[in-house]
C-alpha positions as CSV (number, residue, x, y, z in Angstrom):
1,M,152.1,39.9,71.8
2,D,154.9,38.1,68.9
3,L,156.9,41.3,68.9
4,I,157.7,41.0,72.9
5,R,159.0,37.0,72.1
6,I,160.8,38.2,69.2
7,I,162.7,40.3,72.0
8,C,162.5,38.0,74.5
9,A,164.5,35.5,71.5
10,I,167.3,38.0,70.7
11,F,168.2,38.8,74.6
12,I,167.6,34.6,75.7
13,P,167.0,32.1,73.2
14,P,165.1,29.8,75.7
15,L,162.8,32.2,77.5
16,G,161.4,33.2,74.0
17,V,160.1,29.5,73.2
18,F,159.5,29.0,76.3
19,L,157.1,32.0,76.1
20,Q,155.9,30.7,72.8
21,V,155.2,27.0,73.2
22,G,156.2,25.9,77.2
23,I,158.3,23.8,78.3
24,G,158.2,20.7,75.5
25,A,160.5,19.5,72.7
26,D,161.4,22.9,71.1
27,F,162.5,24.9,74.4
28,W,164.5,21.9,75.0
29,I,166.5,22.1,72.1
30,N,166.6,25.6,72.1
31,I,168.2,25.5,75.3
32,L,171.0,22.8,73.9
33,L,171.4,24.9,71.0
34,T,172.2,28.1,72.7
35,L,174.8,26.2,74.7
36,L,176.6,25.2,71.6
37,G,176.4,28.6,70.1
38,Y,174.2,32.0,70.8
39,I,173.4,32.6,66.9
40,P,172.0,28.7,66.4
41,G,170.1,29.2,69.8
42,V,168.7,32.8,68.0
43,V,167.8,31.4,64.8
44,H,165.9,28.4,66.6
45,A,163.6,30.7,69.2
46,I,163.2,33.0,65.4
47,W,162.1,30.4,64.0
48,V,159.7,28.9,66.3
49,I,158.2,31.9,67.2
50,A,156.9,32.8,63.4
51,K,156.1,29.3,62.3
52,K,153.3,29.7,64.7
């Protein structure tokens, strides 16, 4: 299941975070980071998925 989340995180970072933690602080932070730049959103999403 983590592989699917990581693939989602690469293409649509907020989706990967949503699948891991739902709608919470990490989700909104990831949306903000993705809007500011795609790469920070991807890095944050993979970090959120990997820390669990």
